N, C-alpha and C positions, 0 to 999 in steps of 0.2 A: 504494500500500500504506500509506504513512504517512498519507495523507488519510483512508483508511478507518479506521485506528486512532484518529485524532483524532475522527472522527465517532462512533465507539463510545463514547469517553470522554465526549463531550458528551451523548450519549443517556443514558448511565448517570447523569451528574450531574443532568440534567433530571428523570429518574425519581425520584431521591432527593429533590430539592426538592419535586416534586409530592406524594410520599408524606408527607414531613414536614409539609407544609401541611395535608394531609387529617387527619393525626393530631391536630394542634392544633385543627382545627375540630370533630372528634369529641369531644374533651375539653371544649370550650366548650359544645357542645350538651348534654352530659350534665348540666351544672350549671344549665340554664335550665328549671326546673320539671318536669324529668323524674323519674319515680319511680325511686328507688334504695334497695335494701334491704341495702346493705353493712353497716349498723349492727346488723342484727337477725337473729334466728333466723327461718327461714321456717316453722317448725312450732312452734306454741305452743298450750297449752290454757288459755284465758282466756275469760271471758264477753265477748261482743261488745257491751259497753256503748257508748253514743255517745261518752263521754269517752275510753275506751280506744282506740276506732277512730280518733277524731280525733287522739289523741297519736301513733299509728302513722303516720297520714297526714302530719302535720307533720314527723315525723322522716324520713320517706321522701322528702319534697319533692314528693309528688304533689299535683295540684290537684283531683283528683276521687277519690272513694272509692265502691266498689260492694260491698255486703255480699251475698254469694251464698248462698242457702238451698237445701237439698235440694228437688227437685221443681219448682223454678221455672226458667223459660227465660230465657236471657240471650243477647245478641248475641255473636258470636265475633270481631268485629274487634278488632285490637290497638290500644291507646291507651297510648302511652308516658307520658302524664300521669296515668294511673289506677292506683290501688291496689285490687286485688281481694282481699277478705277472705272466705274460704270458711268457713262455719260449719256445724255439724251441726243436727239437729232441736231440740236444746236451746239453740241460740244460743251454743254454745261454739266458739271459733275453732279450726279444724283446721290451717289454714295460710293464708298470704297471699303474693301474688305481684304483680309489676308487670304491667300490661297491660290 
């Protein structure tokens, strides 16, 4: 009985150590060139000039930007390094998202 209790304590301790390690790795991964929009509103009405889009890309940490226009076809695969800027027919930014 006592041995079983000790084994449970060891199993719980190992689980906590593994969980803590994975949390630290996740935090480190999010800082390495991944798109992050914590700084911004995701809905904005602004012209999608090259300068403005580049400023958003730099602030987001993304390495790639894709401006998506109505009626055009785009791939659906997720890319954590990409900033997607969705514009209307007048090239006004409707919103932007990571992916």
